[in-house]
C-alpha positions in Angstrom: 0.0 0.1 0.0 1.1 3.7 -0.6 2.4 5.5 2.3 1.5 9.1 2.5 1.2 10.9 5.8 -0.6 14.2 6.2 -3.4 15.6 8.4 -6.1 15.3 5.7 -5.2 11.7 4.9 -5.1 10.5 8.6 -8.6 12.1 9.0 -9.7 10.3 6.0 -8.4 7.0 7.1 -9.4 7.5 10.9 -13.2 8.6 9.9 -13.7 7.2 6.6 -16.2 4.3 6.6 -15.5 2.0 3.7 -18.7 1.4 1.4 -19.1 -1.9 -0.2 -18.7 -1.9 -4.0 -16.7 -0.3 -6.7 -15.2 3.1 -5.5 -15.5 4.6 -9.0 -19.3 3.6 -9.3 -19.9 5.1 -5.8 -18.0 8.2 -6.9 -20.1 8.9 -9.9 -23.2 8.3 -7.9 -22.5 11.2 -5.7 -22.8 14.9 -6.0 -19.5 16.7 -7.2 -17.4 18.3 -4.8 -14.2 17.8 -2.8 -15.9 14.6 -1.3 -15.9 12.4 -4.3 -13.1 14.3 -6.0 -14.7 14.5 -9.6 -13.1 17.4 -11.4 -15.0 16.9 -14.7 -17.8 14.9 -16.1 -18.2 13.9 -19.7 -20.9 12.3 -21.6 -19.4 8.7 -21.4 -16.3 9.3 -18.9 -15.1 11.6 -16.0 -12.1 13.0 -14.4 -11.2 11.9 -10.8 -8.3 12.9 -8.5 -6.5 10.0 -7.1 -7.2 10.1 -3.2 -3.8 8.7 -2.6 -1.7 10.8 -5.3 1.9 9.6 -6.4 2.3 13.4 -7.3 0.0 16.5 -7.0 -2.3 16.5 -10.1 -2.3 12.7 -10.1 -5.5 12.3 -12.2 -7.6 9.3 -13.5 -10.0 9.1 -16.3 -12.9 6.7 -15.8 -15.6 5.3 -17.9 -19.0 5.3 -16.4 -19.5 1.9 -17.4 -18.0 -0.7 -15.2 -15.9 -2.9 -17.3 -12.6 -4.7 -16.3 -10.8 -4.0 -19.6 -10.4 -1.6 -22.1 -11.6 -3.8 -25.0 -14.6 -4.4 -23.1 -15.8 -0.6 -23.6 -17.4 0.6 -27.1 -15.0 2.7 -29.5 -17.1 6.0 -28.4 -16.4 5.4 -24.9 -12.6 4.6 -25.5 -12.4 7.7 -27.7 -13.8 10.1 -25.1 -11.5 8.4 -22.4 -8.7 9.4 -24.6 -9.9 12.8 -25.4 -10.3 13.4 -21.4 -6.5 12.1 -21.1 -5.4 14.5 -23.4 -7.5 17.1 -21.7 -6.0 16.2 -18.4 -2.6 16.8 -19.6 -3.3 20.1 -20.8 -4.9 21.1 -17.8 -1.9 19.8 -15.7 0.5 21.8 -18.0 -1.4 25.0 -17.1 -1.4 24.3 -13.7 1.8 22.6 -12.5 4.2 23.0 -15.6 5.4 19.5 -15.5 8.4 18.4 -17.4 6.7 14.9 -18.3 3.9 12.5 -17.6 3.2 9.0 -16.7 0.2 7.9 -18.3 -1.3 4.3 -18.1 -3.6 1.7 -16.8 -3.0 -1.1 -14.5 -5.4 -3.9 -15.7 -5.6 -6.9 -13.5 -4.0 -7.8 -10.0 -0.7 -9.1 -11.6 -0.3 -5.6 -13.2 -0.8 -3.9 -10.0 -4.4 -2.8 -10.2 -5.7 -1.3 -7.1 -9.2 -1.1 -8.3 -10.3 -4.5 -10.0 -13.2 -4.7 -12.5 -13.4 -0.9 -13.4 -11.0 0.0 -15.8 -9.2 3.6 -15.8 -6.3 5.7 -17.1 -3.9 7.4 -14.5 -2.2 10.8 -15.7 0.6 11.4 -13.3 2.6 14.8 -14.0 6.4 14.3 -13.2 9.4 16.6 -12.9 13.1 15.8 -13.0 14.1 14.7 -9.3 10.6 14.2 -8.1 11.6 10.9 -6.7 13.7 11.5 -3.6 15.0 9.5 -0.6 11.4 9.8 1.4 9.8 7.4 -1.3 12.9 5.3 -1.9 13.9 4.9 1.9 10.8 5.8 3.9 8.1 4.4 1.7 6.5 7.8 2.1 5.5 10.5 -0.4 5.9 14.0 0.0 3.3 16.3 -1.5 3.5 20.0 -1.7 -0.2 20.9 -1.6 -3.6 19.3 -0.1 -5.7 17.3 -2.0 -8.5 19.7 -1.5 -6.3 22.6 -3.0 -5.3 20.3 -6.1 -9.2 19.6 -6.5 -10.2 23.3 -6.9 -7.1 24.0 -9.2 -8.1 21.0 -11.6 -11.7 21.8 -11.6 -11.2 25.5 -12.5 -8.8 24.5 -15.3 -11.8 22.2 -16.8 -14.1 25.1 -16.4 -11.9 27.0 -19.0 
């Protein structure tokens, strides 16, 4: 499991009751806001912040349809997923000025999928030297901003 200490994460861990079911299906059924972290809703897919980000601005594009694999989605859904992925990169370039991106999907437990059964694409902004001794030795990630602040910035970028 990823380890990231911060006051907001500890509050989430201490006070969050886990709901049964798919986290993406549950999130999309709730009203948008800092609670569900959905920054943008498209016709067939949406953009959500990763609750346990690798870096600030770690986004995911998730189809509304609950399918385990990309090839199980219709071509129109796959096209919107890729279009939203590109829009995420544009928004993140504007907000954070990253020097690069990691983008991809972990499909299946052997690939490291944290959420099985609901395919999604990760978009992770990267900077030279953003992996430091904290993640290498302390199994801890250091983020320069609170998740709520990231949410506000990303949501505003998608409004433009």
